[in-house]
KEMAR-578251 format. One line per field, with one value per residue (C-alpha): x, y, z; residue number from 0. Coordinates in steps of 0.1 Angstrom, whole numbers, plus 5000, padded with zeros to 4 digits. Each point is the difference from the previous one (the first is absolute). Layout:
<zamis>
x: (X,...)
y: (Y,...)
z: (Z,...)
nr: (NUM,...)
</zamis>
This chain:
<zamis>
x: (5000,5010,4988,4995,4998,4989,5004,4990,5001,4984,5014,5023,4979,4991,4981,5032,4997,4968,5010,5006,4985,4969,5001,4968,4964,4996,5020,5031,5032,5019,4989,5016,4989,5017,4989,5012,5000,5021,5005,4996,4973,4980,5005,4986,4971,4991,5002,4977,4976,5000,4986,5016,5034,5008,5019,5010,5018,5015,5015,5020,5017,5025,4990,5025,5001,5009,5007,4988,5028,5024,4998,5000,4984,4967,4988,5015,4984,5010,4980,5014,4975)
y: (5000,5036,5034,5023,5037,5026,5038,5030,5037,5028,5026,5015,4992,5026,5003,4991,4965,4991,4963,4996,4969,5003,4968,5005,5006,5030,5032,4999,5017,4969,4964,4968,4964,4969,4965,4966,4976,4972,5020,5036,4987,4986,5033,5019,4976,5006,5038,4997,4980,5026,5025,5032,4998,5008,4968,5013,5029,4978,4979,5030,5003,4974,4991,4995,4962,4986,4964,4987,4975,5022,5028,5035,5034,4997,5036,5033,5034,5035,5030,5035,5026)
z: (5000,4993,5012,4970,5008,4975,5008,4981,5008,4981,5023,4973,4970,4974,4967,4983,5014,4982,4996,5037,5016,5021,5021,5021,4988,5023,4998,5023,5009,5010,4997,5012,4999,5013,4989,5013,4971,4984,4968,4986,4977,5030,5018,4971,4997,5037,4995,4969,5021,5027,4975,5012,4983,4964,4991,4965,5016,5028,4973,4988,5034,5012,5036,5028,5004,5034,5006,5033,5003,5020,5026,4987,5003,4982,4997,5009,4993,5009,4988,5006,4991)
nr: (0,1,2,3,4,5,6,7,8,9,10,11,12,13,14,15,16,17,18,19,20,21,22,23,24,25,26,27,28,29,30,31,32,33,34,35,36,37,38,39,40,41,42,43,44,45,46,47,48,49,50,51,52,53,54,55,56,57,58,59,60,61,62,63,64,65,66,67,68,69,70,71,72,73,74,75,76,77,78,79,80)
</zamis>
């Protein structure tokens, strides 16, 4: 099993980034989703089934992939505003 983490921020987006991914159905500033699955394809299938994630745009972003076979820091986030 692996943990697949997708993150996207529109904090610094502008009209010049018209082809920017939009990974969630609702409008957002920052979005993150983590899925535990045996493969990336299965993780995307689960996200499609959930219905609130834009799987086509998630496929454009390479997720962070974490193997669960060894100890490590799973997620770290610092936001300075």
